[in-house]
C-alpha positions as CSV (number, residue, x, y, z in Angstrom):
1,M,105.3,-100.7,-107.6
2,V,104.5,-97.1,-106.9
3,A,101.7,-95.6,-108.9
4,Q,102.5,-93.1,-111.6
5,L,101.3,-89.5,-111.1
6,P,101.6,-86.3,-113.1
7,D,104.8,-84.4,-112.8
8,P,105.1,-81.9,-110.0
9,I,105.5,-78.1,-110.5
10,K,108.7,-76.5,-109.4
11,I,109.2,-72.8,-108.8
12,V,112.3,-71.0,-107.8
13,R,112.7,-67.3,-107.0
14,R,115.3,-65.2,-105.2
15,A,114.4,-63.2,-102.1
16,G,117.2,-61.1,-100.8
17,D,120.1,-63.4,-99.9
18,V,118.1,-66.7,-100.1
19,R,116.5,-68.7,-102.9
20,I,113.0,-70.0,-102.3
21,H,112.0,-73.3,-103.9
22,T,108.4,-74.4,-104.0
23,F,107.5,-78.0,-105.0
24,I,103.8,-78.5,-105.9
25,S,102.1,-81.8,-106.5
26,S,99.8,-82.0,-109.5
27,F,96.5,-80.1,-109.6
28,T,95.0,-82.9,-111.8
29,D,92.6,-85.7,-110.9
30,D,92.0,-85.8,-107.1
31,N,95.3,-84.2,-106.1
32,I,95.1,-81.1,-103.9
33,A,98.3,-79.3,-105.0
34,N,100.3,-79.8,-101.8
35,A,103.0,-77.2,-101.7
36,T,106.3,-77.8,-99.9
37,H,109.2,-75.4,-99.7
38,I,113.0,-75.1,-99.5
39,I,114.8,-72.1,-98.1
40,E,118.2,-72.2,-99.7
41,S,120.8,-70.1,-97.9
42,R,124.6,-69.9,-98.4
43,N,125.5,-73.3,-97.1
44,K,122.3,-75.1,-96.0
45,L,118.7,-76.0,-96.9
46,V,115.7,-75.8,-94.6
47,L,112.6,-77.6,-95.8
48,V,109.0,-77.1,-94.9
49,D,106.6,-80.1,-94.8
50,G,107.1,-83.4,-96.6
51,Q,104.3,-83.9,-99.2
52,F,101.5,-86.4,-99.0
53,L,101.8,-89.1,-101.6
54,V,104.9,-91.3,-101.6
55,P,105.9,-90.6,-105.2
56,Y,105.9,-86.8,-104.6
57,A,107.7,-87.1,-101.3
58,L,110.5,-89.1,-103.0
59,Q,110.7,-86.6,-105.8
60,F,110.8,-83.7,-103.4
61,R,113.7,-85.3,-101.6
62,E,115.5,-86.0,-104.9
63,Y,114.9,-82.4,-105.9
64,A,116.3,-81.1,-102.6
65,A,119.4,-83.4,-102.9
66,G,120.0,-82.1,-106.4
67,I,120.6,-78.6,-105.0
68,G,123.8,-79.9,-103.6
69,K,123.7,-78.5,-100.1
70,Q,123.2,-80.0,-96.7
71,I,119.5,-80.4,-95.6
72,E,119.8,-78.8,-92.1
73,R,116.3,-79.7,-91.0
74,I,112.7,-79.9,-91.9
75,Y,109.7,-78.2,-90.3
76,L,106.3,-79.8,-90.1
77,S,103.6,-77.1,-90.1
78,H,100.7,-79.1,-88.6
79,R,99.2,-82.5,-88.1
80,H,97.1,-83.0,-91.3
81,P,98.4,-86.1,-93.0
82,D,98.9,-84.4,-96.4
83,H,101.8,-82.6,-94.8
84,W,103.5,-85.4,-92.7
85,F,102.8,-88.6,-94.6
86,G,105.8,-88.0,-96.9
87,L,108.2,-87.7,-93.9
88,G,108.1,-91.4,-93.4
89,A,108.7,-92.1,-97.1
90,A,111.6,-89.8,-97.7
91,F,112.9,-87.9,-94.7
92,S,113.5,-90.3,-91.8
93,D,117.2,-89.4,-91.7
94,I,116.6,-85.6,-91.4
95,P,116.0,-83.7,-88.1
96,I,112.3,-82.9,-88.0
97,Y,110.9,-80.0,-86.0
98,A,107.2,-79.4,-85.0
99,L,105.0,-77.7,-82.5
100,P,104.6,-79.8,-79.2
101,E,100.9,-80.1,-79.9
102,T,101.6,-81.6,-83.3
103,I,104.1,-84.1,-81.9
104,A,101.6,-85.1,-79.2
105,F,98.9,-85.7,-81.8
106,L,101.1,-87.9,-83.9
107,K,102.2,-89.9,-80.9
108,Q,98.6,-90.5,-80.0
109,H,96.9,-90.8,-83.4
110,G,99.5,-91.1,-86.1
111,E,99.2,-94.9,-86.5
112,D,95.4,-94.6,-86.6
113,S,95.7,-92.0,-89.4
114,L,98.0,-94.3,-91.4
115,K,95.5,-97.2,-91.0
116,D,92.6,-94.9,-91.9
117,H,94.2,-94.2,-95.3
118,W,94.6,-97.9,-96.2
119,K,92.7,-97.4,-99.5
120,M,95.7,-95.3,-100.8
121,G,97.7,-98.5,-101.1
122,N,101.3,-97.8,-102.1
123,L,100.7,-94.0,-102.3
124,A,100.7,-93.9,-98.5
125,P,103.9,-94.5,-96.5
126,K,104.5,-97.7,-94.5
127,N,106.2,-95.9,-91.6
128,L,105.2,-93.2,-89.1
129,I,107.9,-90.7,-88.3
130,I,107.4,-88.7,-85.1
131,P,109.3,-85.4,-85.0
132,E,111.9,-85.4,-82.2
133,Q,112.6,-81.7,-82.2
134,T,110.2,-79.1,-80.7
135,V,109.8,-75.7,-82.1
136,R,108.2,-72.8,-80.2
137,A,107.4,-69.2,-80.9
138,G,110.5,-67.1,-81.2
139,E,113.5,-66.3,-83.4
140,E,116.5,-68.2,-84.6
141,I,119.4,-67.6,-87.0
142,I,120.0,-70.5,-89.3
143,D,123.0,-70.2,-91.7
144,G,122.8,-66.4,-91.4
145,V,119.1,-66.2,-92.1
146,K,116.7,-64.9,-89.4
147,Y,113.6,-67.1,-88.9
148,V,110.6,-66.0,-86.8
149,F,108.4,-68.9,-85.6
150,D,104.9,-68.5,-84.4
151,E,102.1,-70.8,-83.3
152,V,98.7,-69.9,-84.8
153,V,95.6,-71.5,-83.2
154,D,92.1,-72.2,-84.5
155,T,92.3,-71.5,-88.2
156,E,92.5,-74.3,-90.9
157,I,93.8,-76.5,-88.0
158,D,93.9,-76.1,-84.3
159,F,97.6,-75.6,-84.1
160,L,99.7,-74.3,-87.0
161,L,103.4,-73.4,-87.2
162,T,104.2,-70.3,-89.4
163,I,107.7,-69.2,-90.3
164,G,108.6,-65.7,-91.2
165,L,111.8,-64.6,-92.9
166,P,111.5,-60.8,-92.2
167,D,114.8,-59.7,-93.7
168,V,113.7,-61.0,-97.1
169,G,109.9,-60.4,-96.9
170,V,108.9,-64.0,-97.0
171,F,106.1,-65.5,-94.9
172,I,105.6,-69.3,-94.9
173,A,101.9,-69.5,-94.1
174,Q,101.2,-73.1,-95.3
175,D,97.5,-73.8,-94.7
176,L,96.6,-70.3,-93.6
177,I,96.5,-69.7,-97.4
178,Y,95.2,-71.8,-100.3
179,S,96.5,-70.2,-103.5
180,G,94.3,-70.8,-106.5
181,T,92.6,-73.8,-104.9
182,H,89.5,-74.4,-102.8
183,L,90.1,-74.1,-99.1
184,Y,89.8,-76.8,-96.4
185,L,87.2,-75.3,-94.2
186,T,86.7,-75.7,-90.5
187,K,84.6,-74.3,-87.7
188,Y,87.2,-71.7,-87.0
189,M,86.5,-69.5,-90.1
190,E,85.8,-66.3,-88.3
191,N,89.1,-66.4,-86.3
192,W,90.9,-67.5,-89.5
193,I,89.7,-64.3,-91.3
194,G,91.1,-62.2,-88.4
195,I,94.5,-63.8,-88.8
196,L,94.5,-63.2,-92.5
197,Q,93.5,-59.6,-92.0
198,H,96.6,-59.1,-89.8
199,M,98.7,-60.6,-92.6
200,L,97.5,-58.0,-94.9
201,L,98.9,-55.3,-92.6
202,S,102.3,-57.0,-92.3
203,D,105.5,-56.1,-94.1
204,Y,105.7,-59.4,-95.9
205,D,105.1,-59.5,-99.6
206,L,105.6,-63.1,-100.6
207,F,103.4,-65.7,-99.0
208,L,104.1,-69.5,-99.3
209,P,100.9,-71.5,-99.1
210,G,100.4,-75.2,-98.2
211,H,98.5,-75.7,-101.5
212,G,99.1,-73.9,-104.8
213,F,101.5,-71.3,-106.0
214,P,103.5,-68.7,-104.0
215,A,101.2,-65.7,-103.5
216,N,101.0,-62.0,-102.8
217,K,98.6,-60.0,-100.6
218,N,95.9,-60.2,-103.4
219,E,95.6,-63.9,-102.7
220,V,95.4,-63.3,-99.0
221,A,92.5,-61.0,-99.6
222,K,90.8,-63.5,-101.9
223,N,91.1,-66.1,-99.1
224,I,89.3,-63.7,-96.8
225,E,86.5,-63.3,-99.4
226,Y,86.2,-67.1,-99.8
227,L,86.0,-67.6,-96.0
228,S,83.4,-64.8,-95.7
229,V,81.2,-66.3,-98.4
230,A,81.5,-69.8,-96.9
231,M,80.6,-68.5,-93.4
232,E,77.5,-66.8,-94.8
233,A,76.5,-69.9,-96.8
234,V,76.8,-72.2,-93.7
235,G,74.9,-69.6,-91.6
236,N,72.1,-69.8,-94.2
237,G,71.9,-73.6,-93.8
238,L,73.8,-74.9,-96.8
239,A,75.6,-78.1,-96.1
240,N,77.3,-81.1,-97.8
241,D,76.6,-81.4,-101.5
242,A,74.5,-78.2,-101.7
243,F,77.3,-76.3,-100.1
244,K,79.9,-77.8,-102.3
245,Q,77.9,-77.0,-105.5
246,F,77.4,-73.4,-104.3
247,M,81.1,-72.8,-103.6
248,I,82.2,-74.3,-106.9
249,E,79.8,-72.1,-108.8
250,R,80.7,-69.0,-106.7
251,F,84.5,-69.6,-107.2
252,P,84.8,-71.3,-110.6
253,E,88.4,-70.2,-111.0
254,R,89.6,-72.3,-108.0
255,K,90.9,-75.8,-108.5
256,C,91.1,-79.0,-106.5
257,H,87.4,-79.8,-106.0
258,A,88.4,-83.1,-104.2
259,I,89.1,-81.2,-101.0
260,F,85.4,-80.7,-100.3
261,D,84.9,-84.5,-99.9
262,I,87.8,-84.5,-97.4
263,Y,86.6,-81.8,-95.1
264,M,82.8,-81.8,-95.4
265,P,82.3,-84.9,-93.2
266,R,84.3,-83.2,-90.5
267,L,82.6,-79.8,-90.9
268,F,79.0,-81.0,-91.2
269,D,78.9,-84.5,-89.8
270,N,81.5,-84.6,-86.9
271,A,83.6,-87.2,-88.6
272,S,87.0,-88.2,-87.2
273,E,89.9,-85.7,-87.4
274,F,92.2,-88.3,-88.9
């Protein structure tokens, strides 16, 4: 029997000729507010990421099906398991696209990642799904909508797929932005800040994050501030619990404290990337 979790948050807004659906797992308890998205055009749906926990992945698929249009494809933004675990639970029949580096990682380490999360029990999927379609930087028209794909390196993750919808002002940033939640920090914070600064100069005005609510440029700027404070704290020698306590006190408005315990062993103690 699948564990019961708080209801997800669903947000819909129109952007030009498309509707943007955002499906967010609960902020409560130890959840980290995973945000997955649907671009609804005239005839088809394009999905971004598959959720983490099985119940939310199944609800996300049910929600997409309820729109009543064909799911054309799903894009996987990067290799962190909170974005691809749900693919095996709910999207094995849908064409899945990812960067070649993401596909290579899952082929080599996907099974190890599943095994590493054994304590999740029935919240984790039983099957690993490897994306079979490769996406690279460039443009494509899907159901009349222009998509601009880019590969961003060395930010929250080593390789990240971003998707721009320039004709409607929407930028699907996923884990380049954490909206209203604490960020998953890495050794690439300085480069990450530079990428966000370029986003502030872009023509986009709606940014879809990998965690939390759809955002504007104010949230992008707040992410820059957060990263800058974190870089200074690490440079001053703060680490592990002292660093966590400092960041929680410095940014009391941000939710999802559990994310510290996920990334700190990797940031400070060279733990496995799984």
